[in-house]
Residue, then its C-alpha position, 0 to 999 in steps of 0.5 A: x886491272x880495273x874493268x867496268x861491266x854494264x849490267x843486264x836488264x835485272x842488275x841485281x842478278x848480274x851483280x851477284x854473278x860478278x861477285x861470285x865470279x871475281x869477288x872484288x866488285x862494287x857498284x859504280x852506278x845503278x846499272x854498272x859495276x867496277x871489277x878488279x881482276x886480271x882476267x875478264x872474259x865476257x864470253x863466260x858471263x850471262x849477265x854482263x852486256x858490255x865490258x871495258x877496261x878503265x883507261x881514264x878516271x875523272x872526278x866530278x866531270x860533266x859531258x863537256x869535260x869528258x868529251x874534251x878528254x876523249x878528243x885530247x887522249x885519242x888524238x894523241x893515241x891515234x895520230x900516227x895510226x895505220x889502217x882505218x879505225x872504227x869508233x863507237x862512243x857510248x854515254x851512260x848516266x849523262x843527260x845528253x842527246x845522241x847528237x851530243x855524243x856523236x859530236x864528240x866523235x865527229x870532233x875527233x874524226x876531224x882532228x885525225x883526218x887533218x893528221x891523215x888518219x881515217x876514222x869511221x864513226x858508228x852513228x848513235x841513235x841513242x846516247x849509248x850504242x845498243x848491245x847488238x850494234x856493238x856486237x855486230x860491228x865487233x867493237x872491242x875485239x881488235x885494236x882498230x875497232x874501238x868502243x869508248x864507254x863513258x860512264x857517270x857513276x855515284x858521286x859524279x865520278x866518271x870513267x872512260x873505258x875501252x870496250x873489251x867486247x859486248x855479249x855475243x847475242x848471235x851465239x846465244x841465239x844460235x845455242x837457243x834456237x838452232x838446237x835440234x830438240x826444243x819444247x816450248x811447253x815445258x818452258x825454255x831456260x835462256x842460255x844466258x840465265x843458265x850461264x848466270x846460274x852456273x857461275x852463281x854456283x861455281x865460284x872460281x875461288x871456292x872450286x875444289x877440283x880442277x874439272x867440277x862435275x855439275x848435276x842438273x836434276x831437272x835437265x829438261x832439254x839440256x840447257x844447263x848441261x850445254x852451257x856447263x859443258x861450254x864452260x869446261x865442266x863435266x856434266x850430269x843430267x837427270x829428268x823424270x821424263x823419258x822425252x826430256x832425256x831424249x831431247x837432252x841427249x840429242x842436244x848434247x850430241x849436236x853441241x859436241x859436233x858443233x862446238x867440239x865439247x866432250x862427248x862423255x856426259x851422263x844423262x839418265x832418267x830419274x825422279x829428283x825426289x827419290x833418285x840416287x845419283x852417281x858421284x861425284x857431285x861438285x855442284x848442283x844447278x837447275x831449274x826446278x818444277x815451276x808449276x803451270x804457266x799463267x797468262x794472268x795472276x790466278x785467283x787466290x785459291x788456285x795460287x795456294x794450290x799451285x804454291x803448295x804443289x811446287x813447295x811439296x815437290x821441291x822440298x822433296x828434292x832438297x831432302x833427297x839430294x842433301x844426303x847425297x852431297x858433301x858438306x859445302x857443295x854449292x847449289x843454284x836452283x831456280x824456283x817459282x815465285x808468282x807476280x801479282x801484276x804489281x811486282x809483289x811476289x808470292x814465294x815458296x814457304x820452303x825458303x824460310x825453312x832452308x836451315x831446317x832442310x840442311x842448307x845455308x843461303x849465300x849472303x852477297x855483299x852487293x845485293x840482297x838474296x831476295x832480289x834475285x828474281x828473273x822475269x820479263x814485264x808482265x810475266x806471272x811466274x818468275x824464276x827465283x834464284x836460290x844460291x845455297x850450300x849444303x850444311 
């Protein structure tokens, strides 16, 4: 079955997650991917903001042809429908106004009204409905709540897809903001990024055990642990700070009560550079030491000092954990990279020494590993995602 996935703010990261999760994926446009699978669940993905099942493919179509196809196909499909239909239409890759997109829906609404079918049309303020609009209107979650996604891809190919849902931004915000223990000073890993990192490490095709045990050696307040538990994995966290261990435990207790996740997680204090972890360790996922925060790019001398400190700590961690992992064990770790304000980044020296440290860096088919940088506009310290395998 063919699905279309609309990718997040940093498409390369979203594409990498899809490739690891499904294997058979390819770019459709600069911000969408075509996925061939029998089981697409957007709730398990952090980097996909909307997804839909492809129902129509058109070669070389403009918006006029695509909108005419919508009117024809859905008049036929819904002319005998019972109950009110809620419809949203989103256009991607076309040079059309919100009014033109809305007009396609109004034509269909008029046709269905003549057939005695009631249709509520979600108003467009842009050519594509925002994720929040799709989510709050529950589009794609029932047969009578539909979003038609019309995407123009590379080479002028057009697909029309019926949405299977949008990213659950309400649940993500709740898991981030409603947790009992949070600490802005140590930085806050977004739950959707934690989901992405877990999926980058644990490819379903490569998972060797039924219930993998995921270790986060820098667990902080427990974001990776909670997202891994929600995905059905056993979780194990360590952190240097007693305070963070307490926070992780409190947050996992809250998660277990709120979401009925298993309560047999392991969390203990330990320095990632010399800890001996208990076995098994089926995957390693975590945000390493990112150094001090900066509100503006630092002076060169200060940058060199911070880079050297972070490189020393993270290298020590990679050396320590390698001897405790079985060959082939996957890792996805977030390490710092520093933006000079013009999207030129300073990277850790250890990235060029991964082979000597005993690791292979995963090579993606659709993206370059160096593009897996997660950051907001104006942010100095980015998270660089390293997807590795113990040699």
